[in-house]
N, C-alpha and C positions, 0 to 999 in steps of 0.2 A: 747175232744182230746183222741186219742187212744195211749196207750203205751203198746206194747206187746213185751217183750223180752228186756233184759238189754243192748243189743248191737245195737239196732236199733233206728233211730231217730223218734220223734213223728209224727203221722199223723195229720196234722193240718186241713186238709179238707177231707171230706168223703161224697161223693154224691151218688145219686140214680137216675135212669132214670124214667121219668114220661111222659105221664100219664100211670097209671097201666092198663094192659090188663084186659078187662072184668069188669072194674069199670067205671060207667058213670062219665063223667067229672063233672057233677053237684054234685057228691059225694066226689070229691077230696078235698074240703076245710078242711074237718075233717081229712083226711089222711095227708095233708100238715102240719097241726098243730101238728099231732102226730109225724111226721118225725122230726120236730124241737125239740119236747120234748125228743125224743130218741137220739138226738145228731148229726143227719145228718146235715151237713153244707150247702149242695148244692142240687138242683134239676136241671136236664138237660133233654132237649127234643131232639128228632130226627125229621126227616121229610122225609117220603117216600110215603106211601099210607094210613096212618091212620090220627091221629090228626096233624094239622099244628104245626110248631115249636114255635109259639109265644103265641097262646091263652092259653095253659095250664100254661105257665109261668105268664101270666097276672092274672090268678086265684090264683096262688101261691103267687104272689107279694102282693095281698090283704089279703090272708088267713094266711100267716105266714111271718110276716115282718123280721124275723131273717134269713130266708133262702137266700142264694145266688142263682142266676138264670143264666142258660146258654143254648144256642142252640148248639147242637152237632149232626148234623149240619143242617143248611139250605143251599140249593144249590145256587150257584151264577148264574145259568142259568134260573131258573124258576121265578125270579123277575127281573124287571129292576133295574139298580143301584140306581136310585133315590128312588124307593119304598123300597128297602132293607135298605137304610139309614133312611128313614122315620120310618120304623118299629123298627129299632134298637134304634133310638132316642126316640120313644114313650115308649119303654120298659125302657130305661134309665131314662126317666122322671118319670115313674110310680114307679120304684124301684131304687132310686138314690144310686149309689155306689155298687149296688148288681147285676147288669146285665152284662153278657159277651156275645158277639156275636161270635159264631162259624160258619164259612162258609167253604164250600168245593165244589169241582167239582161235587160231587155225582157220578153217573154212567151213562153209555149210556142207560141202561134200563129205569131209572127214567127220564132222560132228554129227550131222543128221543122217546122211545116207549110210555111212559105214559104222557109226557107233550109236545110232538110235537115240541121239540127244536132240536138244533144241538149241539152235543157233540164235539166241535171243539177246538183244542188247549187248553185243560183244565188247564195246568200249567199257560199259559199266561193269561187266563181268571181270574183265581184266583188271580194271581199277580196284574193284573190291578184293580180288585175289591178291594183288600186291599188298594192299593194306592188311589183309589177314595174315599173309606170310611174314610181314614185318614183325607183327606181334608174336606169332606162333614160333618163328625161328629164333626169337630172342629168349624163348623159354617161358613167356607169359601164358597165363590161362586166358583163353579167348572165350568170351560169352557175349556175343554181339549179333545184332540184326543188321546185316548189310542190305543194300538195296536189291541185290540179285540173289542172295542166299543168307541163311542164318546158321550160325555155329553156336552151340550151347556147351560150355564147360570143357572145351578141348585144351589139353596141355600135353606137350611132348614129354614122354617118359624118359627119353634119352636126348636131352637138349645138348647142343654143341656150344663150346666156349666161344667160337668165332662163327657167327651166322654167315652163310654164303651170300655174296651179292646176288641181287635179283635184277635181271634184265627183261625188257619187254619187247617182243616182236612188234614192229610198227611199220606202217606204210605211209599213210597220209598224216596231215598236220595234227589231228586230235590225238592219235595214239603216240606219235613222235613226241609231242609235248608232254603227254602223260609219262612217257619213259624218262624224259629229262627232269620232270618235276617230282615224281614219286618213286622212281626206280633208280638203279645205278647206271643205267644206260639203255641203249636201244639195239635191237638186232634187226638187220635189214637184209633183203635179198632181191634178186631180179631187178637190179638197177645198174646203170652204166657208171663208169668212173665220174663222168661229168654230172650225172644226176646227184651224186653225193653233195655237190655244192648247194643244191636245193634242199636236201634232206637235213644236212648237219646243223644248220642254224635253227631248225625247229626243235632239235634235241637240246641245244644250248651248250655252253662252255663247261668244261670239266667233267664231262660224262663220256663213258665208253660208247663207241659205235662199232659193233661187231657186224661185219658184212660177209655173208656167204657169196662167194664169187665163183661162178660156174666156168670150168676150164676144160678144154678139149685140146690136149697137147699133141698136135699133129701138124705136119706141113701140108697135109691134104685138106685144102680149104673147102672143097666140095663136100668131103665127108664130114668135116666139122660143122658146116652149115646145115647139112641134112640132120645131123644129131641135134644141133641147136634148134632148128625149126620144130622138131618133134617135141622137145622139152618146152619150148616157148608156147606151143599150141596147147600142151597139157596144162600149163599153169595160167597163162594170161587170158584164157577164156573163163576162168573162175572169177566170180563177181568182184571179190576184194582186190584181185590183181588187176583186173580190167580198170576198175576205178582208180587204182594207184597210177597206172600208166596214162590214163586221161589227165590226172592231176599233174603228172610230169610233163605233159604236152605231147605225148607220143600217140595220142588218139588217132589223128589223121593217117599215120603210117600203119596202124593196126586195124583200121575200120574194115578193110577188105577181109581180113581174117575173121573178125567178129561176125560180119554179115554172113560169110560162108558157113561158119560154125553154127550159127542160129538156124540156118537153112538146112542143116543136117549133112552138109557136104564137107566131111572132114579132110578129104584129100585136097580139095580146093582151098580150104582154110590154111592148111600147112603151106601150100604153094604160094599163098598170098602174102606171106611174111617177107618183107624186103630184106635183102642182104644187109643193109645198113642197120637194121634192128638186130639181126643176129650178131653182127660184128660189134655192136655196142654192148650187148647183154651177155655174150659168151666170149670169153678169152680163148683165143686159139692161135696156133702157129707153133714155131719152134719154142723150146723151153725158155730160152733167153728172152725172146720177144714176149712170151707170156709173163715172165717175171717183171719186165718193164711195164706191161699193161697193169698188172696188179699194183705196182708202185704208184700209179696214178690215183688209184683209190685212196691210198694212204695220204698222198699229197693233198687230196681234196677233203680230208677229214676223217677217214676211217681209222680207228685205233687198233682194231684186231681184224686183219684180213683172214678169211677162212676159205681155203680153196675147196671146191667140190668138183672132183674129177668125173667128167661125164664119160659114158660109153663112146667109143670111137677114138679115144686116146690110143696112141700106137702100142704102148706097153705100160701097164700100171706101175710096176716097180721102177722102171727106167724114168717114167714121168715123175714119180714121187721124188726120185733123186735129182732129176734135172730142174724141177720147180723149187727145190729146197732153197732156203735162204743161204746166200753165200756160194751157191753152185757156180 
């Protein structure tokens, strides 16, 4: 448990994104055990074009029985509803009471360009998937025509006694409210600590808010900002993230990047990102300063901070130790 400052509530959970870049998955059991020793409570995966969202968690489930596990997130379009329920139930059986399923719409790039799918009506598809999962993971037989897909006669052959919680990746109001209304909480990323004050009320009281927080643990501010600009350009030019930051009020600061990107000038787009945007969205500096910055996310409403260590960090294992709760 982290307690930093007399006027702030304790951080009861403190996670980190896995698998770690440039570390073979076969080497992760040692690192997972070390995370637990350092006081990290959670490990969370993503799923884009590297490791899938479930296999690294299966390794963690057997390597570090104290860790909580979560996907943040797996897309609802790239697996059929039944397969998604099967994988969630398998993880819940492997790590009873420790696994959470985070799902999301992902993006048109991942769904359409990389996976030959159709990124159609993402809000409805996520909503329908949550509703299907609620029934399927409870062991019920599902025979239902949803608005975006139909499932006929599906029942898990290995139901789990304790269905895992389901979280929804959300950016703007509609999905954030869906996460609060029909799921167990929301998963957010690419937002500042101050942005959480705008996001949290949309989710509502009594719900988890899992935030992936990008960290570059180095005192070399120029290096951290270079890495941060590259990451911001890669994400915030995707339509769903651009709309999110317009909603947050960051549009005027990012307009130069968007204009250059649309014109095909990637170098100018990266250069157009102001320092103040990088400093808001990427936690950087000495480890102690980074921990204080992460604390602000919690103070503003995040219940599960999940660090995502960016390239450019001085040394991965030292950073993991220095950023650990209670370090």
